[in-house]
Backbone as XML, in Angstrom:
<?xml version="1.0"?>
<chain id="A" units="angstrom">
  <residue number="1" name="MET">
    <atom name="N" x="19.444" y="6.289" z="-19.164"/>
    <atom name="CA" x="18.148" y="6.166" z="-19.812"/>
    <atom name="C" x="17.231" y="7.231" z="-19.243"/>
  </residue>
  <residue number="2" name="ARG">
    <atom name="N" x="16.304" y="7.677" z="-20.040"/>
    <atom name="CA" x="15.344" y="8.697" z="-19.631"/>
    <atom name="C" x="14.261" y="8.085" z="-18.751"/>
  </residue>
  <residue number="3" name="ILE">
    <atom name="N" x="13.523" y="8.951" z="-18.081"/>
    <atom name="CA" x="12.508" y="8.499" z="-17.136"/>
    <atom name="C" x="11.421" y="7.666" z="-17.819"/>
  </residue>
  <residue number="4" name="SER">
    <atom name="N" x="11.050" y="8.041" z="-19.041"/>
    <atom name="CA" x="10.000" y="7.292" z="-19.745"/>
    <atom name="C" x="10.459" y="5.869" z="-20.057"/>
  </residue>
  <residue number="5" name="GLU">
    <atom name="N" x="11.730" y="5.713" z="-20.410"/>
    <atom name="CA" x="12.258" y="4.374" z="-20.690"/>
    <atom name="C" x="12.327" y="3.547" z="-19.406"/>
  </residue>
  <residue number="6" name="LEU">
    <atom name="N" x="12.764" y="4.175" z="-18.315"/>
    <atom name="CA" x="12.818" y="3.465" z="-17.036"/>
    <atom name="C" x="11.412" y="3.028" z="-16.615"/>
  </residue>
  <residue number="7" name="ALA">
    <atom name="N" x="10.449" y="3.894" z="-16.805"/>
    <atom name="CA" x="9.061" y="3.547" z="-16.476"/>
    <atom name="C" x="8.600" y="2.360" z="-17.311"/>
  </residue>
  <residue number="8" name="LEU">
    <atom name="N" x="8.900" y="2.382" z="-18.577"/>
    <atom name="CA" x="8.512" y="1.301" z="-19.480"/>
    <atom name="C" x="9.196" y="-0.011" z="-19.093"/>
  </residue>
  <residue number="9" name="ARG">
    <atom name="N" x="10.458" y="0.048" z="-18.746"/>
    <atom name="CA" x="11.226" y="-1.168" z="-18.439"/>
    <atom name="C" x="10.924" y="-1.753" z="-17.060"/>
  </residue>
  <residue number="10" name="THR">
    <atom name="N" x="10.323" y="-0.944" z="-16.182"/>
    <atom name="CA" x="10.044" y="-1.432" z="-14.826"/>
    <atom name="C" x="8.558" y="-1.585" z="-14.530"/>
  </residue>
  <residue number="11" name="GLY">
    <atom name="N" x="7.714" y="-0.968" z="-15.359"/>
    <atom name="CA" x="6.277" y="-1.000" z="-15.086"/>
    <atom name="C" x="5.862" y="-0.044" z="-13.980"/>
  </residue>
  <residue number="12" name="VAL">
    <atom name="N" x="6.733" y="0.889" z="-13.630"/>
    <atom name="CA" x="6.444" y="1.883" z="-12.596"/>
    <atom name="C" x="6.209" y="3.219" z="-13.292"/>
  </residue>
  <residue number="13" name="SER">
    <atom name="N" x="5.181" y="3.929" z="-12.885"/>
    <atom name="CA" x="4.827" y="5.177" z="-13.563"/>
    <atom name="C" x="5.905" y="6.244" z="-13.382"/>
  </residue>
  <residue number="14" name="THR">
    <atom name="N" x="5.946" y="7.174" z="-14.325"/>
    <atom name="CA" x="6.891" y="8.289" z="-14.216"/>
    <atom name="C" x="6.563" y="9.125" z="-12.977"/>
  </residue>
  <residue number="15" name="HIS">
    <atom name="N" x="5.280" y="9.221" z="-12.651"/>
    <atom name="CA" x="4.868" y="9.956" z="-11.448"/>
    <atom name="C" x="5.506" y="9.324" z="-10.204"/>
  </residue>
  <residue number="16" name="ALA">
    <atom name="N" x="5.436" y="7.994" z="-10.100"/>
    <atom name="CA" x="6.026" y="7.291" z="-8.950"/>
    <atom name="C" x="7.542" y="7.468" z="-8.943"/>
  </residue>
  <residue number="17" name="LEU">
    <atom name="N" x="8.176" y="7.399" z="-10.107"/>
    <atom name="CA" x="9.633" y="7.564" z="-10.176"/>
    <atom name="C" x="10.045" y="8.951" z="-9.686"/>
  </residue>
  <residue number="18" name="ARG">
    <atom name="N" x="9.285" y="9.968" z="-10.071"/>
    <atom name="CA" x="9.584" y="11.326" z="-9.599"/>
    <atom name="C" x="9.387" y="11.420" z="-8.081"/>
  </residue>
  <residue number="19" name="HIS">
    <atom name="N" x="8.353" y="10.750" z="-7.596"/>
    <atom name="CA" x="8.090" y="10.725" z="-6.153"/>
    <atom name="C" x="9.256" y="10.062" z="-5.414"/>
  </residue>
  <residue number="20" name="TYR">
    <atom name="N" x="9.723" y="8.939" z="-5.927"/>
    <atom name="CA" x="10.865" y="8.253" z="-5.315"/>
    <atom name="C" x="12.099" y="9.158" z="-5.307"/>
  </residue>
  <residue number="21" name="GLU">
    <atom name="N" x="12.267" y="9.919" z="-6.372"/>
    <atom name="CA" x="13.407" y="10.842" z="-6.425"/>
    <atom name="C" x="13.249" y="11.934" z="-5.367"/>
  </residue>
  <residue number="22" name="ARG">
    <atom name="N" x="12.039" y="12.495" z="-5.234"/>
    <atom name="CA" x="11.811" y="13.532" z="-4.223"/>
    <atom name="C" x="12.108" y="13.022" z="-2.813"/>
  </residue>
  <residue number="23" name="LEU">
    <atom name="N" x="11.822" y="11.735" z="-2.584"/>
    <atom name="CA" x="12.073" y="11.142" z="-1.269"/>
    <atom name="C" x="13.531" y="10.726" z="-1.072"/>
  </residue>
  <residue number="24" name="GLY">
    <atom name="N" x="14.321" y="10.807" z="-2.132"/>
    <atom name="CA" x="15.728" y="10.436" z="-2.038"/>
    <atom name="C" x="16.005" y="8.967" z="-2.295"/>
  </residue>
  <residue number="25" name="LEU">
    <atom name="N" x="14.990" y="8.224" z="-2.728"/>
    <atom name="CA" x="15.192" y="6.803" z="-3.017"/>
    <atom name="C" x="15.964" y="6.605" z="-4.314"/>
  </residue>
  <residue number="26" name="LEU">
    <atom name="N" x="15.738" y="7.463" z="-5.266"/>
    <atom name="CA" x="16.452" y="7.405" z="-6.546"/>
    <atom name="C" x="17.254" y="8.687" z="-6.701"/>
  </residue>
  <residue number="27" name="ARG">
    <atom name="N" x="18.430" y="8.543" z="-7.317"/>
    <atom name="CA" x="19.305" y="9.699" z="-7.510"/>
    <atom name="C" x="19.819" y="9.717" z="-8.948"/>
  </residue>
  <residue number="28" name="PRO">
    <atom name="N" x="18.953" y="10.079" z="-9.882"/>
    <atom name="CA" x="19.415" y="10.083" z="-11.270"/>
    <atom name="C" x="20.388" y="11.235" z="-11.531"/>
  </residue>
  <residue number="29" name="ALA">
    <atom name="N" x="21.281" y="10.986" z="-12.455"/>
    <atom name="CA" x="22.150" y="12.066" z="-12.928"/>
    <atom name="C" x="21.289" y="12.976" z="-13.805"/>
  </residue>
  <residue number="30" name="ARG">
    <atom name="N" x="21.827" y="14.109" z="-14.166"/>
    <atom name="CA" x="21.113" y="15.034" z="-15.047"/>
    <atom name="C" x="21.956" y="15.286" z="-16.292"/>
  </residue>
  <residue number="31" name="THR">
    <atom name="N" x="21.272" y="15.366" z="-17.420"/>
    <atom name="CA" x="21.960" y="15.719" z="-18.661"/>
    <atom name="C" x="22.221" y="17.221" z="-18.642"/>
  </residue>
  <residue number="32" name="PRO">
    <atom name="N" x="23.073" y="17.723" z="-19.535"/>
    <atom name="CA" x="23.288" y="19.178" z="-19.602"/>
    <atom name="C" x="21.984" y="19.944" z="-19.829"/>
  </residue>
  <residue number="33" name="GLY">
    <atom name="N" x="21.015" y="19.293" z="-20.469"/>
    <atom name="CA" x="19.716" y="19.925" z="-20.703"/>
    <atom name="C" x="18.767" y="19.809" z="-19.521"/>
  </residue>
  <residue number="34" name="GLY">
    <atom name="N" x="19.203" y="19.154" z="-18.449"/>
    <atom name="CA" x="18.386" y="19.051" z="-17.249"/>
    <atom name="C" x="17.512" y="17.814" z="-17.157"/>
  </residue>
  <residue number="35" name="TYR">
    <atom name="N" x="17.588" y="16.938" z="-18.169"/>
    <atom name="CA" x="16.781" y="15.716" z="-18.127"/>
    <atom name="C" x="17.392" y="14.700" z="-17.164"/>
  </residue>
  <residue number="36" name="ARG">
    <atom name="N" x="16.524" y="13.921" z="-16.561"/>
    <atom name="CA" x="17.008" y="12.835" z="-15.699"/>
    <atom name="C" x="17.682" y="11.787" z="-16.578"/>
  </residue>
  <residue number="37" name="ASP">
    <atom name="N" x="18.791" y="11.255" z="-16.079"/>
    <atom name="CA" x="19.528" y="10.233" z="-16.809"/>
    <atom name="C" x="19.801" y="9.087" z="-15.838"/>
  </residue>
  <residue number="38" name="TYR">
    <atom name="N" x="19.003" y="8.042" z="-15.956"/>
    <atom name="CA" x="19.089" y="6.914" z="-15.032"/>
    <atom name="C" x="20.106" y="5.892" z="-15.517"/>
  </residue>
  <residue number="39" name="ALA">
    <atom name="N" x="20.913" y="5.399" z="-14.593"/>
    <atom name="CA" x="21.864" y="4.326" z="-14.888"/>
    <atom name="C" x="21.115" y="3.000" z="-14.913"/>
  </residue>
  <residue number="40" name="GLU">
    <atom name="N" x="21.727" y="1.980" z="-15.460"/>
    <atom name="CA" x="21.123" y="0.641" z="-15.491"/>
    <atom name="C" x="20.836" y="0.155" z="-14.074"/>
  </residue>
  <residue number="41" name="SER">
    <atom name="N" x="21.680" y="0.509" z="-13.123"/>
    <atom name="CA" x="21.455" y="0.087" z="-11.732"/>
    <atom name="C" x="20.138" y="0.646" z="-11.184"/>
  </residue>
  <residue number="42" name="SER">
    <atom name="N" x="19.695" y="1.761" z="-11.722"/>
    <atom name="CA" x="18.418" y="2.339" z="-11.283"/>
    <atom name="C" x="17.254" y="1.408" z="-11.588"/>
  </residue>
  <residue number="43" name="ARG">
    <atom name="N" x="17.343" y="0.685" z="-12.686"/>
    <atom name="CA" x="16.277" y="-0.259" z="-13.043"/>
    <atom name="C" x="16.142" y="-1.314" z="-11.949"/>
  </residue>
  <residue number="44" name="ARG">
    <atom name="N" x="17.265" y="-1.854" z="-11.506"/>
    <atom name="CA" x="17.233" y="-2.865" z="-10.436"/>
    <atom name="C" x="16.702" y="-2.266" z="-9.133"/>
  </residue>
  <residue number="45" name="GLU">
    <atom name="N" x="17.104" y="-1.030" z="-8.847"/>
    <atom name="CA" x="16.628" y="-0.369" z="-7.631"/>
    <atom name="C" x="15.117" y="-0.150" z="-7.680"/>
  </residue>
  <residue number="46" name="VAL">
    <atom name="N" x="14.614" y="0.275" z="-8.827"/>
    <atom name="CA" x="13.171" y="0.506" z="-8.967"/>
    <atom name="C" x="12.415" y="-0.809" z="-8.813"/>
  </residue>
  <residue number="47" name="ILE">
    <atom name="N" x="12.945" y="-1.869" z="-9.378"/>
    <atom name="CA" x="12.299" y="-3.184" z="-9.231"/>
    <atom name="C" x="12.306" y="-3.600" z="-7.759"/>
  </residue>
  <residue number="48" name="PHE">
    <atom name="N" x="13.417" y="-3.372" z="-7.059"/>
    <atom name="CA" x="13.492" y="-3.666" z="-5.621"/>
    <atom name="C" x="12.438" y="-2.859" z="-4.856"/>
  </residue>
  <residue number="49" name="ILE">
    <atom name="N" x="12.331" y="-1.576" z="-5.172"/>
    <atom name="CA" x="11.346" y="-0.710" z="-4.511"/>
    <atom name="C" x="9.932" y="-1.201" z="-4.810"/>
  </residue>
  <residue number="50" name="ALA">
    <atom name="N" x="9.651" y="-1.477" z="-6.081"/>
    <atom name="CA" x="8.301" y="-1.909" z="-6.478"/>
    <atom name="C" x="7.921" y="-3.232" z="-5.819"/>
  </residue>
  <residue number="51" name="MET">
    <atom name="N" x="8.841" y="-4.173" z="-5.798"/>
    <atom name="CA" x="8.549" y="-5.469" z="-5.169"/>
    <atom name="C" x="8.341" y="-5.300" z="-3.665"/>
  </residue>
  <residue number="52" name="SER">
    <atom name="N" x="9.136" y="-4.449" z="-3.049"/>
    <atom name="CA" x="8.991" y="-4.203" z="-1.613"/>
    <atom name="C" x="7.654" y="-3.537" z="-1.307"/>
  </residue>
  <residue number="53" name="ARG">
    <atom name="N" x="7.257" y="-2.600" z="-2.153"/>
    <atom name="CA" x="5.953" y="-1.938" z="-1.976"/>
    <atom name="C" x="4.824" y="-2.945" z="-2.147"/>
  </residue>
  <residue number="54" name="LYS">
    <atom name="N" x="4.973" y="-3.836" z="-3.106"/>
    <atom name="CA" x="3.919" y="-4.809" z="-3.400"/>
    <atom name="C" x="3.628" y="-5.708" z="-2.200"/>
  </residue>
  <residue number="55" name="ILE">
    <atom name="N" x="4.641" y="-6.004" z="-1.405"/>
    <atom name="CA" x="4.405" y="-6.854" z="-0.236"/>
    <atom name="C" x="4.179" y="-6.026" z="1.025"/>
  </residue>
  <residue number="56" name="GLY">
    <atom name="N" x="4.030" y="-4.714" z="0.845"/>
    <atom name="CA" x="3.563" y="-3.882" z="1.939"/>
    <atom name="C" x="4.590" y="-3.111" z="2.730"/>
  </residue>
  <residue number="57" name="PHE">
    <atom name="N" x="5.840" y="-3.096" z="2.278"/>
    <atom name="CA" x="6.830" y="-2.307" z="2.997"/>
    <atom name="C" x="6.579" y="-0.821" z="2.744"/>
  </residue>
  <residue number="58" name="SER">
    <atom name="N" x="6.749" y="-0.019" z="3.775"/>
    <atom name="CA" x="6.598" y="1.425" z="3.627"/>
    <atom name="C" x="7.808" y="1.980" z="2.877"/>
  </residue>
  <residue number="59" name="LEU">
    <atom name="N" x="7.636" y="3.164" z="2.312"/>
    <atom name="CA" x="8.768" y="3.797" z="1.633"/>
    <atom name="C" x="9.879" y="4.112" z="2.631"/>
  </residue>
  <residue number="60" name="LYS">
    <atom name="N" x="9.509" y="4.396" z="3.878"/>
    <atom name="CA" x="10.520" y="4.639" z="4.916"/>
    <atom name="C" x="11.354" y="3.380" z="5.153"/>
  </residue>
  <residue number="61" name="ALA">
    <atom name="N" x="10.692" y="2.234" z="5.269"/>
    <atom name="CA" x="11.415" y="0.972" z="5.480"/>
    <atom name="C" x="12.295" y="0.651" z="4.280"/>
  </residue>
  <residue number="62" name="ILE">
    <atom name="N" x="11.780" y="0.909" z="3.089"/>
    <atom name="CA" x="12.564" y="0.660" z="1.873"/>
    <atom name="C" x="13.802" y="1.558" z="1.869"/>
  </residue>
  <residue number="63" name="ALA">
    <atom name="N" x="13.621" y="2.813" z="2.252"/>
    <atom name="CA" x="14.748" y="3.751" z="2.294"/>
    <atom name="C" x="15.827" y="3.266" z="3.258"/>
  </residue>
  <residue number="64" name="GLU">
    <atom name="N" x="15.414" y="2.605" z="4.334"/>
    <atom name="CA" x="16.385" y="2.088" z="5.299"/>
    <atom name="C" x="17.182" y="0.915" z="4.729"/>
  </residue>
  <residue number="65" name="HIS">
    <atom name="N" x="16.561" y="0.108" z="3.868"/>
    <atom name="CA" x="17.234" y="-1.069" z="3.305"/>
    <atom name="C" x="17.983" y="-0.773" z="1.997"/>
  </residue>
  <residue number="66" name="LEU">
    <atom name="N" x="17.626" y="0.305" z="1.341"/>
    <atom name="CA" x="18.186" y="0.595" z="0.018"/>
    <atom name="C" x="19.709" y="0.752" z="0.008"/>
  </residue>
  <residue number="67" name="PRO">
    <atom name="N" x="20.324" y="1.434" z="0.972"/>
    <atom name="CA" x="21.793" y="1.532" z="0.933"/>
    <atom name="C" x="22.473" y="0.161" z="0.984"/>
  </residue>
  <residue number="68" name="ALA">
    <atom name="N" x="21.965" y="-0.727" z="1.825"/>
    <atom name="CA" x="22.542" y="-2.078" z="1.900"/>
    <atom name="C" x="22.293" y="-2.832" z="0.601"/>
  </residue>
  <residue number="69" name="TYR">
    <atom name="N" x="21.125" y="-2.624" z="-0.010"/>
    <atom name="CA" x="20.827" y="-3.270" z="-1.290"/>
    <atom name="C" x="21.801" y="-2.770" z="-2.358"/>
  </residue>
  <residue number="70" name="ARG">
    <atom name="N" x="21.992" y="-1.457" z="-2.406"/>
    <atom name="CA" x="22.885" y="-0.866" z="-3.411"/>
    <atom name="C" x="24.313" y="-1.382" z="-3.283"/>
  </residue>
  <residue number="71" name="SER">
    <atom name="N" x="24.756" y="-1.551" z="-2.045"/>
    <atom name="CA" x="26.149" y="-1.946" z="-1.824"/>
    <atom name="C" x="26.341" y="-3.458" z="-1.846"/>
  </residue>
  <residue number="72" name="GLY">
    <atom name="N" x="25.252" y="-4.204" z="-1.986"/>
    <atom name="CA" x="25.350" y="-5.658" z="-2.011"/>
    <atom name="C" x="25.456" y="-6.278" z="-0.628"/>
  </residue>
  <residue number="73" name="ARG">
    <atom name="N" x="25.212" y="-5.480" z="0.421"/>
    <atom name="CA" x="25.298" y="-5.989" z="1.792"/>
    <atom name="C" x="23.959" y="-6.502" z="2.319"/>
  </residue>
  <residue number="74" name="LEU">
    <atom name="N" x="22.895" y="-6.339" z="1.567"/>
    <atom name="CA" x="21.583" y="-6.820" z="2.006"/>
    <atom name="C" x="21.518" y="-8.307" z="1.696"/>
  </residue>
  <residue number="75" name="GLY">
    <atom name="N" x="21.809" y="-9.102" z="2.700"/>
    <atom name="CA" x="21.897" y="-10.545" z="2.510"/>
    <atom name="C" x="20.555" y="-11.244" z="2.657"/>
  </residue>
  <residue number="76" name="PHE">
    <atom name="N" x="20.586" y="-12.526" z="2.371"/>
    <atom name="CA" x="19.370" y="-13.330" z="2.470"/>
    <atom name="C" x="18.788" y="-13.282" z="3.874"/>
  </residue>
  <residue number="77" name="ASP">
    <atom name="N" x="19.648" y="-13.400" z="4.892"/>
    <atom name="CA" x="19.154" y="-13.381" z="6.269"/>
    <atom name="C" x="18.477" y="-12.054" z="6.598"/>
  </residue>
  <residue number="78" name="ASP">
    <atom name="N" x="19.039" y="-10.955" z="6.082"/>
    <atom name="CA" x="18.422" y="-9.642" z="6.295"/>
    <atom name="C" x="17.037" y="-9.593" z="5.654"/>
  </residue>
  <residue number="79" name="MET">
    <atom name="N" x="16.955" y="-10.075" z="4.427"/>
    <atom name="CA" x="15.672" y="-10.056" z="3.720"/>
    <atom name="C" x="14.662" y="-10.977" z="4.395"/>
  </residue>
  <residue number="80" name="ILE">
    <atom name="N" x="15.116" y="-12.162" z="4.799"/>
    <atom name="CA" x="14.219" y="-13.105" z="5.476"/>
    <atom name="C" x="13.713" y="-12.487" z="6.774"/>
  </residue>
  <residue number="81" name="GLY">
    <atom name="N" x="14.603" y="-11.882" z="7.542"/>
    <atom name="CA" x="14.198" y="-11.242" z="8.799"/>
    <atom name="C" x="13.190" y="-10.132" z="8.579"/>
  </residue>
  <residue number="82" name="ALA">
    <atom name="N" x="13.436" y="-9.296" z="7.573"/>
    <atom name="CA" x="12.509" y="-8.199" z="7.272"/>
    <atom name="C" x="11.151" y="-8.739" z="6.842"/>
  </residue>
  <residue number="83" name="MET">
    <atom name="N" x="11.162" y="-9.798" z="6.055"/>
    <atom name="CA" x="9.895" y="-10.367" z="5.585"/>
    <atom name="C" x="9.155" y="-11.089" z="6.703"/>
  </residue>
  <residue number="84" name="GLN">
    <atom name="N" x="9.891" y="-11.728" z="7.605"/>
    <atom name="CA" x="9.226" y="-12.359" z="8.747"/>
    <atom name="C" x="8.566" y="-11.295" z="9.626"/>
  </residue>
  <residue number="85" name="GLN">
    <atom name="N" x="9.248" y="-10.171" z="9.796"/>
    <atom name="CA" x="8.653" y="-9.068" z="10.552"/>
    <atom name="C" x="7.415" y="-8.547" z="9.826"/>
  </residue>
  <residue number="86" name="ARG">
    <atom name="N" x="7.480" y="-8.493" z="8.510"/>
    <atom name="CA" x="6.319" y="-8.033" z="7.729"/>
    <atom name="C" x="5.148" y="-8.992" z="7.916"/>
  </residue>
  <residue number="87" name="ILE">
    <atom name="N" x="5.421" y="-10.296" z="7.995"/>
    <atom name="CA" x="4.360" y="-11.282" z="8.227"/>
    <atom name="C" x="3.679" y="-11.002" z="9.564"/>
  </residue>
  <residue number="88" name="VAL">
    <atom name="N" x="4.465" y="-10.692" z="10.589"/>
    <atom name="CA" x="3.896" y="-10.357" z="11.900"/>
    <atom name="C" x="2.992" y="-9.124" z="11.778"/>
  </residue>
  <residue number="89" name="GLU">
    <atom name="N" x="3.457" y="-8.117" z="11.042"/>
    <atom name="CA" x="2.654" y="-6.908" z="10.840"/>
    <atom name="C" x="1.365" y="-7.219" z="10.091"/>
  </residue>
  <residue number="90" name="VAL">
    <atom name="N" x="1.462" y="-8.032" z="9.043"/>
    <atom name="CA" x="0.276" y="-8.402" z="8.261"/>
    <atom name="C" x="-0.711" y="-9.170" z="9.132"/>
  </residue>
  <residue number="91" name="ASP">
    <atom name="N" x="-0.207" y="-10.081" z="9.962"/>
    <atom name="CA" x="-1.092" y="-10.819" z="10.869"/>
    <atom name="C" x="-1.834" y="-9.860" z="11.796"/>
  </residue>
  <residue number="92" name="GLY">
    <atom name="N" x="-1.148" y="-8.839" z="12.279"/>
    <atom name="CA" x="-1.795" y="-7.821" z="13.114"/>
    <atom name="C" x="-2.855" y="-7.056" z="12.352"/>
  </residue>
  <residue number="93" name="GLU">
    <atom name="N" x="-2.554" y="-6.711" z="11.102"/>
    <atom name="CA" x="-3.523" y="-6.004" z="10.264"/>
    <atom name="C" x="-4.745" y="-6.874" z="9.998"/>
  </residue>
  <residue number="94" name="ILE">
    <atom name="N" x="-4.514" y="-8.163" z="9.765"/>
    <atom name="CA" x="-5.621" y="-9.094" z="9.529"/>
    <atom name="C" x="-6.504" y="-9.174" z="10.770"/>
  </residue>
  <residue number="95" name="ALA">
    <atom name="N" x="-5.893" y="-9.273" z="11.943"/>
    <atom name="CA" x="-6.669" y="-9.341" z="13.188"/>
    <atom name="C" x="-7.498" y="-8.072" z="13.372"/>
  </residue>
  <residue number="96" name="ALA">
    <atom name="N" x="-6.895" y="-6.922" z="13.087"/>
    <atom name="CA" x="-7.624" y="-5.658" z="13.213"/>
    <atom name="C" x="-8.773" y="-5.593" z="12.212"/>
  </residue>
  <residue number="97" name="LEU">
    <atom name="N" x="-8.548" y="-6.064" z="10.998"/>
    <atom name="CA" x="-9.607" y="-6.067" z="9.985"/>
    <atom name="C" x="-10.729" y="-7.025" z="10.357"/>
  </residue>
  <residue number="98" name="ARG">
    <atom name="N" x="-10.386" y="-8.166" z="10.937"/>
    <atom name="CA" x="-11.424" y="-9.110" z="11.381"/>
    <atom name="C" x="-12.281" y="-8.477" z="12.472"/>
  </residue>
  <residue number="99" name="ALA">
    <atom name="N" x="-11.645" y="-7.779" z="13.396"/>
    <atom name="CA" x="-12.392" y="-7.102" z="14.461"/>
    <atom name="C" x="-13.290" y="-6.016" z="13.874"/>
  </residue>
  <residue number="100" name="GLN">
    <atom name="N" x="-12.769" y="-5.285" z="12.914"/>
    <atom name="CA" x="-13.561" y="-4.240" z="12.265"/>
    <atom name="C" x="-14.728" y="-4.851" z="11.504"/>
  </residue>
  <residue number="101" name="ARG">
    <atom name="N" x="-14.493" y="-5.980" z="10.843"/>
    <atom name="CA" x="-15.557" y="-6.670" z="10.110"/>
    <atom name="C" x="-16.653" y="-7.111" z="11.070"/>
  </residue>
  <residue number="102" name="ALA">
    <atom name="N" x="-16.268" y="-7.620" z="12.221"/>
    <atom name="CA" x="-17.253" y="-8.050" z="13.216"/>
    <atom name="C" x="-18.092" y="-6.861" z="13.675"/>
  </residue>
  <residue number="103" name="GLN">
    <atom name="N" x="-17.467" y="-5.705" z="13.847"/>
    <atom name="CA" x="-18.214" y="-4.511" z="14.240"/>
    <atom name="C" x="-19.189" y="-4.086" z="13.151"/>
  </residue>
  <residue number="104" name="VAL">
    <atom name="N" x="-18.744" y="-4.114" z="11.916"/>
    <atom name="CA" x="-19.627" y="-3.745" z="10.804"/>
    <atom name="C" x="-20.794" y="-4.723" z="10.724"/>
  </residue>
  <residue number="105" name="THR">
    <atom name="N" x="-20.515" y="-6.013" z="10.889"/>
    <atom name="CA" x="-21.573" y="-7.028" z="10.875"/>
    <atom name="C" x="-22.582" y="-6.755" z="11.984"/>
  </residue>
  <residue number="106" name="ASP">
    <atom name="N" x="-22.097" y="-6.402" z="13.173"/>
    <atom name="CA" x="-22.996" y="-6.062" z="14.279"/>
    <atom name="C" x="-23.858" y="-4.853" z="13.938"/>
  </residue>
  <residue number="107" name="HIS">
    <atom name="N" x="-23.284" y="-3.858" z="13.297"/>
    <atom name="CA" x="-24.047" y="-2.666" z="12.901"/>
    <atom name="C" x="-25.106" y="-3.012" z="11.857"/>
  </residue>
  <residue number="108" name="VAL">
    <atom name="N" x="-24.761" y="-3.853" z="10.919"/>
    <atom name="CA" x="-25.738" y="-4.281" z="9.905"/>
    <atom name="C" x="-26.896" y="-4.998" z="10.590"/>
  </residue>
  <residue number="109" name="ARG">
    <atom name="N" x="-26.585" y="-5.880" z="11.504"/>
    <atom name="CA" x="-27.619" y="-6.616" z="12.244"/>
    <atom name="C" x="-28.526" y="-5.636" z="12.998"/>
  </residue>
  <residue number="110" name="TRP">
    <atom name="N" x="-27.927" y="-4.672" z="13.675"/>
    <atom name="CA" x="-28.687" y="-3.677" z="14.422"/>
    <atom name="C" x="-29.586" y="-2.862" z="13.490"/>
  </residue>
  <residue number="111" name="LEU">
    <atom name="N" x="-29.044" y="-2.433" z="12.352"/>
    <atom name="CA" x="-29.836" y="-1.656" z="11.394"/>
    <atom name="C" x="-31.005" y="-2.466" z="10.850"/>
  </residue>
  <residue number="112" name="ARG">
    <atom name="N" x="-30.793" y="-3.744" z="10.599"/>
    <atom name="CA" x="-31.895" y="-4.591" z="10.128"/>
    <atom name="C" x="-32.991" y="-4.689" z="11.186"/>
  </residue>
  <residue number="113" name="GLU">
    <atom name="N" x="-32.598" y="-4.808" z="12.445"/>
    <atom name="CA" x="-33.577" y="-4.844" z="13.531"/>
    <atom name="C" x="-34.343" y="-3.527" z="13.604"/>
  </residue>
  <residue number="114" name="GLN">
    <atom name="N" x="-33.622" y="-2.422" z="13.454"/>
    <atom name="CA" x="-34.275" y="-1.111" z="13.483"/>
    <atom name="C" x="-35.237" y="-0.949" z="12.318"/>
  </residue>
  <residue number="115" name="LYS">
    <atom name="N" x="-34.859" y="-1.467" z="11.164"/>
    <atom name="CA" x="-35.722" y="-1.400" z="9.982"/>
    <atom name="C" x="-37.012" y="-2.165" z="10.237"/>
  </residue>
  <residue number="116" name="LYS">
    <atom name="N" x="-36.908" y="-3.361" z="10.830"/>
    <atom name="CA" x="-38.100" y="-4.160" z="11.140"/>
    <atom name="C" x="-38.992" y="-3.434" z="12.138"/>
  </residue>
  <residue number="117" name="LYS">
    <atom name="N" x="-38.389" y="-2.871" z="13.174"/>
    <atom name="CA" x="-39.164" y="-2.143" z="14.183"/>
    <atom name="C" x="-39.874" y="-0.950" z="13.561"/>
  </residue>
  <residue number="118" name="HIS">
    <atom name="N" x="-39.168" y="-0.255" z="12.686"/>
    <atom name="CA" x="-39.753" y="0.903" z="12.015"/>
    <atom name="C" x="-40.922" y="0.469" z="11.137"/>
  </residue>
  <residue number="119" name="ALA">
    <atom name="N" x="-40.738" y="-0.616" z="10.400"/>
    <atom name="CA" x="-41.811" y="-1.114" z="9.527"/>
    <atom name="C" x="-43.017" y="-1.531" z="10.361"/>
  </residue>
  <residue number="120" name="GLN">
    <atom name="N" x="-42.786" y="-2.196" z="11.488"/>
    <atom name="CA" x="-43.892" y="-2.617" z="12.359"/>
    <atom name="C" x="-44.605" y="-1.405" z="12.942"/>
  </residue>
  <residue number="121" name="ALA">
    <atom name="N" x="-43.867" y="-0.410" z="13.383"/>
    <atom name="CA" x="-44.474" y="0.796" z="13.947"/>
    <atom name="C" x="-45.287" y="1.527" z="12.895"/>
  </residue>
  <residue number="122" name="THR">
    <atom name="N" x="-44.799" y="1.553" z="11.675"/>
    <atom name="CA" x="-45.522" y="2.210" z="10.586"/>
    <atom name="C" x="-46.829" y="1.483" z="10.306"/>
  </residue>
  <residue number="123" name="ARG">
    <atom name="N" x="-46.801" y="0.143" z="10.310"/>
    <atom name="CA" x="-48.029" y="-0.636" z="10.085"/>
    <atom name="C" x="-49.044" y="-0.395" z="11.201"/>
  </residue>
  <residue number="124" name="VAL">
    <atom name="N" x="-48.570" y="-0.326" z="12.425"/>
    <atom name="CA" x="-49.469" y="-0.084" z="13.562"/>
    <atom name="C" x="-50.111" y="1.289" z="13.430"/>
  </residue>
  <residue number="125" name="LYS">
    <atom name="N" x="-49.322" y="2.298" z="13.066"/>
    <atom name="CA" x="-49.860" y="3.655" z="12.905"/>
    <atom name="C" x="-50.892" y="3.701" z="11.790"/>
  </residue>
  <residue number="126" name="ARG">
    <atom name="N" x="-50.611" y="3.030" z="10.685"/>
    <atom name="CA" x="-51.558" y="3.009" z="9.560"/>
    <atom name="C" x="-52.857" y="2.311" z="9.962"/>
  </residue>
  <residue number="127" name="GLY">
    <atom name="N" x="-52.705" y="1.214" z="10.690"/>
    <atom name="CA" x="-53.889" y="0.480" z="11.146"/>
    <atom name="C" x="-54.726" y="1.313" z="12.099"/>
  </residue>
  <residue number="128" name="ALA">
    <atom name="N" x="-54.089" y="2.053" z="12.989"/>
    <atom name="CA" x="-54.807" y="2.891" z="13.950"/>
    <atom name="C" x="-55.491" y="4.048" z="13.241"/>
  </residue>
  <residue number="129" name="ALA">
    <atom name="N" x="-54.866" y="4.556" z="12.199"/>
    <atom name="CA" x="-55.450" y="5.672" z="11.454"/>
    <atom name="C" x="-56.693" y="5.232" z="10.689"/>
  </residue>
  <residue number="130" name="ARG">
    <atom name="N" x="-56.725" y="3.986" z="10.260"/>
    <atom name="CA" x="-57.870" y="3.464" z="9.504"/>
    <atom name="C" x="-59.028" y="3.113" z="10.444"/>
  </residue>
  <residue number="131" name="GLY">
    <atom name="N" x="-58.669" y="2.678" z="11.610"/>
    <atom name="CA" x="-59.637" y="2.056" z="12.400"/>
    <atom name="C" x="-60.438" y="2.716" z="13.372"/>
  </residue>
</chain>
């Protein structure tokens, strides 16, 4: 199947499919005219890649699991282990984001205090100028 059909059948853009090919994740055959010719197995591989990306796996991690997926050796325990590790990573990202949010909140609080001080200083200056 051509790249446009694969994109349509998987919901993945042709741009992303070309990117996956450049990275070696996909290996389409070529027609005599030079067009990409994807096998039906490519559809399953693209869906595997897309689902893995959706839950946050890097393309490098996907590339490491893809040979086992292709050969049918990627078992449930392997997938469960990889996903449990991903949960640990996500928990770390959440903790880092919470810390960053707290810092932003502190900055907002500080800026509000500075705004009040500035407004008060401006009122004092105006009052002194009038008086």
